[in-house]
C-alpha positions as CSV (number, residue, x, y, z in Angstrom):
1,M,-20.7,-34.5,136.9
2,S,-21.2,-38.1,137.7
3,T,-19.5,-40.8,135.6
4,T,-22.6,-43.1,135.8
5,L,-24.3,-44.5,132.7
6,P,-25.7,-42.0,130.3
7,V,-29.2,-41.0,129.4
8,I,-29.8,-41.9,125.7
9,A,-32.0,-39.9,123.4
10,A,-32.9,-41.6,120.1
11,V,-33.4,-39.0,117.3
12,D,-34.5,-39.4,113.7
13,G,-35.0,-35.8,112.5
14,S,-38.7,-35.6,113.4
15,D,-40.3,-33.0,115.7
16,D,-41.3,-35.8,118.0
17,S,-37.8,-36.9,118.5
18,L,-36.7,-33.3,119.2
19,R,-39.3,-33.1,122.0
20,A,-37.9,-36.4,123.3
21,L,-34.4,-34.8,123.1
22,D,-35.6,-31.9,125.2
23,W,-37.0,-34.2,127.8
24,A,-33.8,-36.3,127.9
25,L,-31.6,-33.2,128.3
26,D,-33.7,-32.1,131.3
27,T,-33.6,-35.6,132.8
28,A,-29.8,-35.9,132.3
29,H,-29.4,-32.6,134.1
30,R,-31.5,-33.8,137.0
31,R,-29.6,-37.1,137.2
32,E,-26.2,-35.4,136.8
33,A,-25.6,-37.8,133.9
34,R,-24.1,-37.5,130.4
35,L,-26.5,-37.3,127.4
36,R,-25.9,-39.6,124.5
37,V,-27.8,-38.6,121.3
38,V,-28.2,-41.6,119.0
39,H,-29.3,-41.7,115.4
40,V,-29.9,-45.2,113.8
41,R,-29.7,-45.0,110.1
42,Q,-32.1,-47.7,109.1
43,Y,-31.6,-50.1,106.2
44,A,-33.7,-53.0,105.1
45,A,-33.3,-56.0,107.4
46,W,-32.9,-58.4,104.5
47,A,-30.0,-56.3,103.0
48,Q,-27.6,-56.9,105.9
49,T,-26.6,-59.9,108.0
50,D,-25.8,-58.0,111.1
51,V,-28.4,-55.5,112.4
52,L,-26.2,-54.3,115.3
53,V,-23.5,-52.6,113.3
54,A,-22.1,-49.3,114.5
55,G,-21.9,-46.7,111.7
56,P,-18.6,-45.5,110.4
57,P,-16.9,-42.6,112.1
58,D,-18.7,-39.9,110.0
59,T,-21.2,-38.6,112.5
60,D,-20.1,-35.0,111.6
61,E,-21.8,-35.6,108.2
62,D,-25.0,-36.9,109.7
63,P,-27.7,-34.2,109.1
64,V,-30.0,-35.7,111.8
65,L,-27.2,-35.4,114.4
66,D,-26.3,-31.9,113.0
67,Q,-30.0,-30.9,113.6
68,A,-29.8,-32.3,117.2
69,R,-26.6,-30.3,117.9
70,A,-28.2,-27.1,116.6
71,H,-31.3,-27.8,118.6
72,L,-29.3,-28.1,121.9
73,Q,-27.0,-25.2,121.2
74,G,-27.1,-22.4,123.8
75,R,-29.1,-24.2,126.4
76,A,-29.2,-22.6,129.9
77,F,-27.4,-25.5,131.5
78,A,-24.6,-27.5,130.2
79,V,-24.8,-31.3,130.1
80,P,-21.9,-33.3,128.7
81,T,-23.3,-34.6,125.4
82,E,-22.0,-37.0,122.8
83,Y,-23.5,-37.8,119.4
84,V,-23.4,-41.3,117.9
85,G,-24.4,-42.5,114.5
86,M,-25.3,-46.2,114.0
87,E,-26.7,-48.3,111.2
88,G,-29.2,-51.1,111.5
89,V,-32.9,-51.8,112.3
90,P,-33.9,-49.4,115.1
91,G,-36.1,-52.0,116.8
92,A,-33.0,-54.3,117.1
93,V,-30.3,-51.7,117.7
94,L,-31.9,-49.5,120.3
95,P,-32.9,-52.1,122.8
96,E,-29.3,-53.3,122.9
97,L,-28.1,-49.8,123.8
98,G,-30.2,-50.1,127.0
99,A,-27.5,-52.4,128.5
100,D,-25.2,-49.3,128.8
101,A,-27.8,-46.7,129.7
102,Q,-29.7,-45.6,132.8
103,L,-32.6,-44.4,130.7
104,L,-33.6,-44.5,127.0
105,V,-35.9,-41.7,125.7
106,L,-38.0,-41.9,122.5
107,G,-40.5,-39.7,120.7
108,S,-44.0,-41.1,120.2
109,R,-43.9,-40.8,116.4
110,G,-41.2,-40.3,113.9
111,R,-39.8,-41.0,110.4
112,G,-38.6,-44.2,109.0
113,G,-38.2,-46.8,111.7
114,F,-40.1,-44.8,114.2
115,A,-43.3,-44.5,112.1
116,S,-46.3,-45.8,114.0
117,L,-44.3,-46.1,117.2
118,L,-47.3,-46.5,119.4
119,L,-48.9,-49.0,117.1
120,G,-46.5,-51.8,117.6
121,S,-43.4,-51.1,115.5
122,N,-39.8,-50.3,116.5
123,G,-40.6,-48.1,119.4
124,M,-42.8,-50.6,121.1
125,A,-40.1,-53.2,120.6
126,V,-37.7,-50.8,122.4
127,A,-40.0,-50.4,125.4
128,R,-40.5,-54.2,125.5
129,D,-36.9,-55.3,125.1
130,A,-34.5,-52.7,126.5
131,E,-32.7,-53.6,129.7
132,C,-33.1,-50.1,131.1
133,P,-36.3,-48.0,131.7
134,V,-37.7,-46.5,128.5
135,V,-39.5,-43.2,128.4
136,V,-41.9,-42.4,125.5
137,V,-42.7,-38.7,125.1
138,P,-46.1,-38.1,123.4
139,R,-47.1,-35.4,121.1
140,P,-48.7,-32.4,122.9
141,G,-52.4,-31.9,123.0
142,R,-53.4,-35.5,123.4
143,E,-56.8,-35.5,125.0
144,V,-57.7,-37.8,127.9
145,H,-61.0,-38.2,129.7
146,G,-61.6,-37.8,133.4
147,E,-61.5,-35.1,135.9
148,A,-58.6,-32.7,136.1
149,P,-56.3,-33.0,139.1
150,A,-57.8,-31.4,142.2
151,E,-54.4,-30.0,143.4
152,P,-52.0,-28.1,141.2
153,G,-48.2,-28.7,141.2
154,P,-45.8,-31.3,139.9
155,R,-47.1,-34.9,140.0
156,V,-45.7,-38.3,139.1
157,V,-48.1,-41.2,138.7
158,V,-47.4,-44.9,139.2
159,G,-49.5,-48.0,138.9
160,L,-49.4,-50.5,141.7
161,H,-50.7,-54.1,141.3
162,V,-51.3,-55.2,144.8
163,D,-51.4,-58.9,143.7
164,S,-47.8,-58.6,142.4
165,P,-46.1,-55.3,143.4
166,D,-42.9,-54.6,141.4
167,D,-40.0,-53.2,143.4
168,A,-38.2,-51.8,140.3
169,T,-41.3,-49.8,139.2
170,L,-42.0,-48.3,142.7
171,S,-38.3,-47.5,143.3
172,F,-38.1,-45.7,139.9
173,A,-41.3,-43.7,140.6
174,F,-40.2,-42.6,144.1
175,A,-36.8,-41.6,142.8
176,E,-38.3,-39.6,139.9
177,A,-40.7,-37.8,142.3
178,A,-37.8,-36.8,144.5
179,R,-35.8,-35.5,141.5
180,R,-38.7,-33.4,140.3
181,G,-39.9,-32.2,143.7
182,A,-43.3,-33.8,142.9
183,R,-45.9,-35.6,144.9
184,L,-46.5,-39.2,143.9
185,Q,-49.9,-40.4,143.0
186,V,-50.2,-44.2,143.3
187,I,-53.0,-45.9,141.4
188,A,-54.1,-49.2,142.9
189,A,-57.1,-50.6,141.0
190,Y,-59.2,-53.5,141.9
191,P,-61.6,-55.4,139.6
192,W,-65.2,-54.4,139.9
193,P,-67.8,-55.8,139.4
194,V,-66.4,-59.2,140.2
195,Q,-67.8,-62.0,138.1
196,T,-67.4,-65.8,137.9
197,W,-68.5,-68.6,135.6
198,A,-71.8,-70.3,136.3
199,A,-73.3,-73.4,134.7
200,A,-74.0,-73.3,131.0
201,G,-71.1,-70.9,130.4
202,Q,-72.8,-67.8,131.8
203,M,-71.1,-65.0,133.8
204,M,-72.7,-64.4,137.2
205,P,-71.8,-61.6,139.6
206,L,-70.4,-62.8,142.9
207,V,-72.0,-61.6,146.1
208,I,-69.1,-59.6,147.4
209,D,-69.0,-56.4,149.4
210,E,-67.2,-53.7,147.3
211,V,-66.3,-51.8,150.5
212,S,-64.5,-54.9,151.8
213,I,-62.5,-55.2,148.5
214,E,-61.6,-51.6,148.5
215,S,-60.5,-51.7,152.2
216,E,-58.4,-54.8,151.6
217,T,-56.8,-53.2,148.5
218,R,-56.0,-50.1,150.5
219,V,-54.4,-52.0,153.4
220,L,-52.2,-54.0,150.9
221,A,-51.3,-50.8,149.0
222,D,-50.3,-48.9,152.2
223,G,-48.3,-52.0,153.4
224,F,-46.3,-52.2,150.1
225,L,-45.7,-48.4,150.1
226,A,-44.6,-48.2,153.8
227,P,-40.9,-49.0,153.2
228,Y,-40.6,-46.6,150.3
229,R,-42.3,-43.9,152.3
230,G,-39.7,-44.6,155.0
231,R,-36.8,-44.2,152.5
232,H,-38.3,-41.1,151.0
233,P,-39.9,-39.1,153.9
234,D,-40.0,-35.9,151.9
235,I,-42.2,-37.5,149.2
236,R,-45.9,-37.2,149.7
237,A,-47.1,-40.5,148.3
238,E,-50.9,-40.8,148.0
239,A,-52.6,-44.1,147.4
240,H,-55.7,-43.9,145.2
241,V,-57.7,-47.1,145.4
242,L,-60.2,-47.2,142.5
243,P,-62.5,-49.8,141.0
244,G,-62.2,-51.0,137.5
245,D,-59.6,-50.8,134.8
246,A,-56.1,-49.8,135.9
247,A,-55.1,-48.6,132.5
248,G,-58.1,-46.3,132.2
249,H,-57.3,-44.7,135.6
250,L,-53.7,-44.2,134.7
251,V,-54.5,-42.6,131.4
252,A,-57.0,-40.2,133.2
253,A,-54.4,-39.3,135.7
254,S,-51.9,-38.5,133.0
255,R,-53.4,-35.1,132.3
256,D,-50.8,-32.5,133.4
257,A,-48.6,-35.1,135.1
258,E,-44.9,-34.9,134.9
259,L,-44.6,-38.7,134.2
260,I,-46.6,-41.9,134.3
261,V,-44.6,-44.9,135.5
262,V,-45.7,-48.5,134.6
263,G,-44.0,-51.9,135.0
264,R,-43.3,-53.8,131.8
265,H,-44.1,-57.4,132.5
266,R,-42.6,-60.3,134.4
267,R,-41.5,-63.3,132.3
268,R,-43.7,-66.3,132.8
269,L,-42.4,-69.9,133.1
270,L,-44.2,-71.0,130.0
271,A,-43.6,-67.7,128.1
272,P,-39.9,-66.9,128.6
273,A,-39.8,-64.1,126.0
274,R,-40.1,-60.5,127.2
275,M,-43.7,-59.2,127.0
276,M,-45.4,-55.9,127.1
277,G,-48.3,-56.1,129.6
278,S,-51.7,-54.9,128.6
279,V,-51.7,-52.0,131.1
280,A,-48.4,-50.7,129.9
281,H,-49.4,-51.1,126.3
282,A,-52.7,-49.2,126.8
283,V,-51.0,-46.4,128.7
284,L,-48.4,-46.0,126.0
285,L,-51.2,-45.7,123.4
286,H,-53.3,-43.1,125.2
287,A,-51.5,-41.2,128.0
288,A,-51.1,-37.4,127.6
289,S,-47.8,-37.3,129.5
290,P,-44.5,-39.0,129.1
291,V,-44.6,-42.7,130.0
292,A,-41.8,-44.6,131.7
293,V,-41.9,-48.4,131.1
294,V,-39.7,-50.0,133.8
295,P,-38.4,-53.6,133.3
296,P,-38.4,-55.9,136.3
297,T,-35.1,-56.5,138.1
298,P,-33.1,-59.4,136.5
299,A,-33.9,-61.7,139.5
300,E,-37.6,-61.1,138.9
301,E,-37.3,-61.7,135.2
């Protein structure tokens, strides 16, 4: 087994966190990595002065970790696994753990600090602030609109912004497709219809040929993908150039997908705090498959 950084699964005793634990176990196996199962025992933020306090060495008495041990017992493949109990506010503790992990996996809902995960509480903070990619595993049965994939088989989906392509996001998506023996569906959306401001504050459509915009977007997308295709010749990476909302297309493509990959957000000069981009936020809220939120590289941040 590799001695690289572990895959971390955050558990809280809920069924959603156990689904995330299953996903993390499979991913640790694919990455030849250790699995670290973490339970953050939450307390009120006002009751303590230090929210990043590791719990006492009594993880054998933690019923949530006991449940996780029992859940993983007897699996078909062995992954070196450790169990860690901590104390603090999950939205503050878990992002810090990303500095020593290659991946952090969460369930879409949970108890206590994970309640309303996809509605802006601790889980959203983890996806926004962690230094490593964060995967959120949704509940099964989430419905999405749009046509079913025309071709069966494993599929990883990634969003490509041709105006500002993100190397970390594309690299992560190609690597995951390789690990899963999946084809890669690249969604490159362009705004349509294009509008601009006119006199008296009215929006007026521009006289622009949609075919030209689509063609230019495809040329840019293929150009950005070329070096990745060269490094991963066994991966079939298909660029889907589509008009309209990128988030909507990604959510529609999430049906039966192995994984949706989105970039988090680059920091802006006048907004140095880490941010969750609108596309990533919408995909987390609505996608039917697990969603990986990839932070930009430190140099880009």
